[in-house]
N, C-alpha and C positions, 0 to 999 in steps of 0.2 A: 503493496498500500502506498504513494504517495505523501508524503507531508508535505509537501506548496499547497499554500495555501492555495491559490487560485482551483487546484479539484478537490477541496472537503464543500460538502453542500452550506448554503446558506441556512444560518437558524434561523428561523420562523420570527418574525416579533410580536402578532400575533399572538388574544392567548387561545386557548387550544379549550375543545368546547368543553361546555360543565361536564362532569362525571354523572353521568345519568341515574336516575332513581336504585340503592344496593338492593341488594336480595332481603338483607338484613330490615332494611326501608317498609317494600313490597309485604313480607310476612306480616311487620306490624301494623300497619295499614290492613291489615285480611282481618288482622286479630282483632280488632276495635269495631265492628261491626256486632250490635248490640245479642242477634241471637249466636255469637260464636262459629268457629266454622271445624266443618269435620277434617280427619286428617285428613284422609282420606281427597273432599274440595279442595284443604290449603296442594295439596301436591300435589293434586290437578291445574288447579292456577298457577304453579310456580315452574310446575316442568322438572317438580322433584322429585322421588323414590318416599315410598310412606319413610321410611326410616331418617332417609338422611332427613324431610320437615321434622320426628319425633326430635334430632340431636339442632334439629335451628329452633323448640323449645324448649330445648335442655341447657343452651345458650344462650334464651335471651333472661333463662330465669339466673343464669349465674350471672349474666351484666345485674341483673336489679331490678326487672318487673314481673307482676306479681299476675303469671296465665291462671283464673280458673277454669276451673273441669266441670262444664255447664250436663245435666243430668241428658242421658241417650234420649234420643226421640225414636222412632218405634221403630228406626230401625237398628233400636239397638246400638248404637255408635257415639261414642261421645263426641261433645263439642266440645273447644277450647277456645278463649276469649280473654284481650287487654283488660285487667281492671285496673284501675287506677292510675297512678305515676307511678313514675319510678321509684323503688323506694330504695334502702341505703344496702349496699353490701358489701360484707365486711373484707379489711386488707386483708 
């Protein structure tokens, strides 16, 4: 590779496009629904496997989110939702 400055690509001075919404933010937004969401529906909406969705819920809990497990609907699957604000976590 040449060290000649003329051969280097010019760096753009324009700001890059803002980062799209994060996976975590999408999950939080879906879990803020009043009726909660089932794991299967969350997985479908996010394009994740069910075990990845459950792991993400665990990650949110560790990050300080209070996630409530709601009673199952007629089909027998539990629903989850975020309640309240972030809770303080131990350091």
